[in-house]
Backbone as JSON, one array per atom type, in Angstrom:
{
  "sequence": "MTRILLQVVLPIAAPFVIYVGWRLLTRGRPGLANLNEGPWFWLIGAGLLLVIAGLFSLPFLQSG",
  "N": [[-202.86, 52.06, 95.6], [-205.04, 51.8, 93.9], [-204.32, 49.52, 92.5], [-204.46, 47.55, 94.49], [-207.18, 47.64, 95.03], [-208.26, 46.83, 92.54], [-207.1, 44.29, 92.15], [-207.45, 42.76, 94.43], [-209.66, 43.42, 96.22], [-211.92, 43.9, 94.5], [-212.12, 41.43, 92.89], [-212.8, 39.64, 94.95], [-215.18, 40.67, 95.95], [-216.87, 40.74, 93.73], [-218.29, 38.23, 92.97], [-220.16, 38.08, 95.09], [-221.61, 40.48, 94.85], [-222.75, 40.13, 92.32], [-224.33, 37.87, 92.83], [-226.15, 38.81, 94.8], [-227.41, 40.82, 93.32], [-228.58, 39.25, 91.32], [-230.34, 37.73, 92.87], [-232.05, 39.75, 93.77], [-233.17, 40.62, 91.36], [-234.45, 38.32, 90.33], [-236.2, 37.47, 92.29], [-237.73, 39.65, 92.9], [-238.12, 40.92, 95.27], [-237.97, 43.62, 97.59], [-236.06, 43.68, 99.62], [-233.16, 42.1, 101.19], [-233.88, 39.45, 101.78], [-233.78, 36.02, 102.84], [-231.08, 35.39, 102.32], [-229.61, 33.64, 103.71], [-229.66, 31.16, 102.63], [-227.89, 30.86, 100.54], [-225.4, 30.02, 98.0], [-222.79, 30.1, 99.44], [-220.26, 28.92, 99.78], [-219.41, 28.4, 97.12], [-219.39, 30.98, 96.12], [-217.39, 32.23, 97.66], [-215.24, 30.62, 96.9], [-215.12, 31.22, 94.13], [-214.47, 33.93, 94.26], [-211.93, 33.8, 95.47], [-210.5, 32.4, 93.5], [-210.55, 34.3, 91.45], [-209.0, 36.3, 92.63], [-206.53, 34.99, 92.86], [-205.99, 34.56, 90.14], [-205.74, 37.22, 89.34], [-203.49, 38.03, 90.81], [-201.52, 36.33, 89.75], [-201.45, 37.26, 87.16], [-200.29, 39.7, 87.38], [-197.36, 40.06, 87.0], [-197.21, 39.89, 84.23], [-198.69, 42.0, 83.29], [-197.55, 44.29, 84.25], [-195.57, 47.15, 83.51], [-192.2, 47.61, 82.62]],
  "CA": [[-204.17, 51.82, 96.16], [-205.91, 51.32, 92.83], [-203.93, 48.14, 92.2], [-205.01, 46.7, 95.55], [-208.62, 47.59, 94.82], [-208.58, 46.05, 91.34], [-206.6, 42.93, 92.16], [-207.8, 42.01, 95.63], [-211.01, 43.69, 96.74], [-212.93, 43.72, 93.46], [-212.38, 40.02, 92.58], [-213.47, 38.95, 96.06], [-216.53, 41.2, 96.11], [-217.67, 40.6, 92.51], [-219.29, 37.15, 93.01], [-221.21, 38.4, 96.04], [-222.44, 41.53, 94.27], [-223.51, 39.52, 91.23], [-225.33, 36.99, 93.42], [-227.2, 39.62, 95.43], [-228.15, 41.43, 92.23], [-229.39, 38.21, 90.68], [-231.44, 37.41, 93.78], [-233.01, 40.86, 93.77], [-233.87, 40.67, 90.08], [-235.28, 37.15, 90.09], [-237.24, 37.33, 93.31], [-238.59, 40.82, 92.9], [-238.31, 41.41, 96.63], [-237.19, 44.84, 97.8], [-235.01, 43.52, 100.62], [-232.2, 41.01, 101.02], [-234.39, 38.33, 102.56], [-233.4, 34.65, 102.48], [-229.7, 35.25, 101.88], [-228.99, 32.57, 104.5], [-229.71, 29.93, 101.85], [-227.11, 31.07, 99.33], [-224.25, 29.15, 97.73], [-221.67, 30.9, 99.94], [-219.0, 28.21, 99.53], [-219.02, 28.61, 95.73], [-219.1, 32.41, 95.94], [-216.06, 32.49, 98.23], [-214.28, 29.96, 96.03], [-214.99, 31.99, 92.89], [-213.73, 35.14, 94.59], [-210.52, 33.46, 95.69], [-209.91, 32.08, 92.2], [-210.33, 35.56, 90.73], [-207.86, 36.98, 93.26], [-205.32, 34.27, 92.46], [-205.73, 34.87, 88.73], [-205.26, 38.6, 89.27], [-202.12, 38.11, 91.33], [-200.61, 35.68, 88.82], [-201.34, 38.05, 85.93], [-199.59, 40.94, 87.69], [-196.05, 40.23, 86.33], [-197.39, 40.02, 82.78], [-199.36, 43.26, 82.98], [-196.75, 45.41, 84.69], [-194.59, 47.65, 82.55], [-190.91, 47.9, 83.21]],
  "C": [[-205.13, 51.27, 95.11], [-205.6, 49.88, 92.48], [-204.5, 47.19, 93.22], [-206.52, 46.54, 95.36], [-208.97, 46.68, 93.65], [-208.17, 44.59, 91.44], [-206.99, 42.12, 93.38], [-209.26, 42.21, 96.0], [-212.08, 43.4, 95.69], [-213.15, 42.25, 93.1], [-213.06, 39.25, 93.71], [-214.92, 39.39, 96.16], [-217.43, 40.92, 94.9], [-218.67, 39.44, 92.56], [-220.44, 37.45, 93.96], [-222.17, 39.45, 95.49], [-223.31, 40.97, 93.15], [-224.63, 38.64, 91.79], [-226.47, 37.78, 94.04], [-228.04, 40.3, 94.37], [-229.08, 40.44, 91.54], [-230.58, 37.86, 91.56], [-232.49, 38.51, 93.79], [-233.81, 40.92, 92.48], [-234.82, 39.5, 89.88], [-236.41, 37.01, 91.09], [-238.19, 38.51, 93.32], [-238.86, 41.37, 94.29], [-237.45, 42.66, 96.84], [-236.02, 44.67, 98.75], [-234.07, 42.38, 100.3], [-232.62, 39.8, 101.85], [-233.87, 37.01, 101.99], [-231.99, 34.55, 101.91], [-228.96, 34.19, 102.69], [-228.9, 31.28, 103.7], [-228.86, 30.0, 100.59], [-225.96, 30.09, 99.19], [-222.95, 29.83, 98.16], [-220.32, 30.23, 99.69], [-218.51, 28.49, 98.11], [-218.71, 30.07, 95.45], [-217.71, 32.76, 96.48], [-214.98, 31.85, 97.37], [-214.06, 30.71, 94.73], [-214.21, 33.28, 93.13], [-212.25, 34.88, 94.78], [-209.82, 33.1, 94.39], [-209.64, 33.34, 91.38], [-209.15, 36.34, 91.31], [-206.56, 36.31, 92.85], [-204.97, 34.56, 91.01], [-205.2, 36.29, 88.57], [-203.83, 38.73, 89.75], [-201.12, 37.43, 90.4], [-200.45, 36.47, 87.52], [-200.55, 39.34, 86.15], [-198.25, 41.07, 86.98], [-196.18, 40.43, 84.81], [-197.97, 41.36, 82.39], [-198.57, 44.48, 83.42], [-195.79, 45.85, 83.59], [-193.28, 47.89, 83.27], [-190.18, 46.71, 83.49]]
}
């Protein structure tokens, strides 16, 4: 379960979490307003690239 979390869920969610955090820090707004105007294509692409990198690194990081 931990492997799935680290190699699939976390790499997909990381770009979104970073983006929302950046928006909250730079805008100073308490809510998640104006998230409809985000770079969603690039966030999804970055998440997928991180997942692919994690899956390709799996054979090198496994012991045995």
